[in-house]
Phi, psi and omega in degrees: 000132182290159178262108181284154176282158183224137170261123177252131185241127172235126170260132186224149178214117173063025183279332180064217183291349180297339180285350183304317183295323181297308182297317180301320182292324179290325177295336179272010181302143174283351180258107194278335194266078179218160169237128177260118177258118178252115180255116191252122177256014187292157180265357176232184186257007187292320178295314180303315180299319179296313182295321180292332175298317176293318182297326179295333180261343186219109182294353179280351183263128179235140180242136174222135176268136180229152172290157178296113183213003177102158185294324181291317179298319181287325175293323173299315180297318178294320176299321181291339181287334186256181179220005182295152183289346180232139181237125179248146182231139172212175180254164183284002179243024180245150168246128189260139174295147180305331182267011185301308182299310180303322181296318177287320178298326179301326178280322185288344178300328178287119186297340179284338182271110182271324181228148174227135178239148178245175179287137174246111184250147178291139177293175185296340185257006185268158183252176179300330182299327182289334180293338175298327183270325190281292182074148181223014178059027178066013173074010182244144177296135179223148174245130182248124180200154175063009180215093184289351180269354179266095188249024180271042187269348178149194187236152183289351173297340190209087183208160177213161182208146171296133182299319181299320178289321179301316183287324177300319181279349181085012178075198176289149170287115190289346179264004178237139180123166180306132180084358177260162189285342187248032171077181179274174179127013189297321182285327175290324176297315178297319179295318178301314180295324178293314180297320180295328179278357176105358180284161175256151175234138182239135165260127177235132177282357181280354178241110191243135171238140177252123185268126188244019181255110182285140175232135170284174177301324178300315179295320176298318180296318178297318179296316181293327175299318177297318178296321178296315177298319177295322178301318178290322182294319179289328176296318180296317183288325179298317179298317180292341175266011178085011182253102180287359173297339176302323180290324178297314177299318181295316176299316179297323179292316179300324181284310190281320184263346177258283187297315182295322178296319181296313184294315182291326177297325182276309190276316188266311187264340183052047189239114181297320182297324179291322178294320178296322176302315181295318179297323177300322184282356170266356182242310188294329174303326179284335171297313178295322178298317181292315182296328186297336181287353177279352187235136175287162183237133171280114185283347179283314183263348187055047173239148175291151178253119179300142185295329179291324177295318179297316179297319179297316180297321180293322179296319180295331178269359181077022181255129179283142178291000000 
């Protein structure tokens, strides 16, 4: 069986020399045929200097400077730079197992599998609070199909996709994700659209990423607020595209991340911070739902259309905004 090429994409912002461990771990991969695209939105040159040191030693490493536009837009741009049949994504605060690429590619070889997710484990300096955000799908291989509401397949720190499926779905929604105006939820949104279109998603414990960015309870709460905003925003766009499943997802989020967090925080954990997390999730989804109405939706891809792109398209057609 031939070894297909792989494009690995990392979107980074202000990481500086800390990205060194991420790149070094990918270079040690047991899967040799890859190109690593690092798209840098930093405001200084520290990250560029670090990446270029690796690029001088390894021609598989490519560096591109991008304006600040969010993780989803830069991931789409990075995917567009390559042509490999498989596209893998990780973050600049992860260290990847040597078998990471091979583990995801082994699943993506099946044409029915559009997306594959791997385990994201806390690094040695992380606390239990970080596991609230990461999740590992209980460490067992699982196949998700025929149920677009089952979105517990994994985290965007460790994911891969077939290029043909990625292009068919229109990639990530560029207004959702870190640095975008409508909060996080980008990998779940992509997975939802894939499942709705008939694709399969696999979680494999054979592809492991270690997350090394510590978060305090304040940081966890900030992350969950972003997820809450994203949950509301994706519900809004699905409904606007004629898919009432968005309301199902919103209701499930309010129940599981709102009410259940509050109850468990009071009864089981006796933890004020957990109660506050739950209270946030009864509020911020409606913030996202409200904000989402400021942006048009492409009903073909079910992705939001950035306002600057809309203005550009109108100008090219000679239509005034």
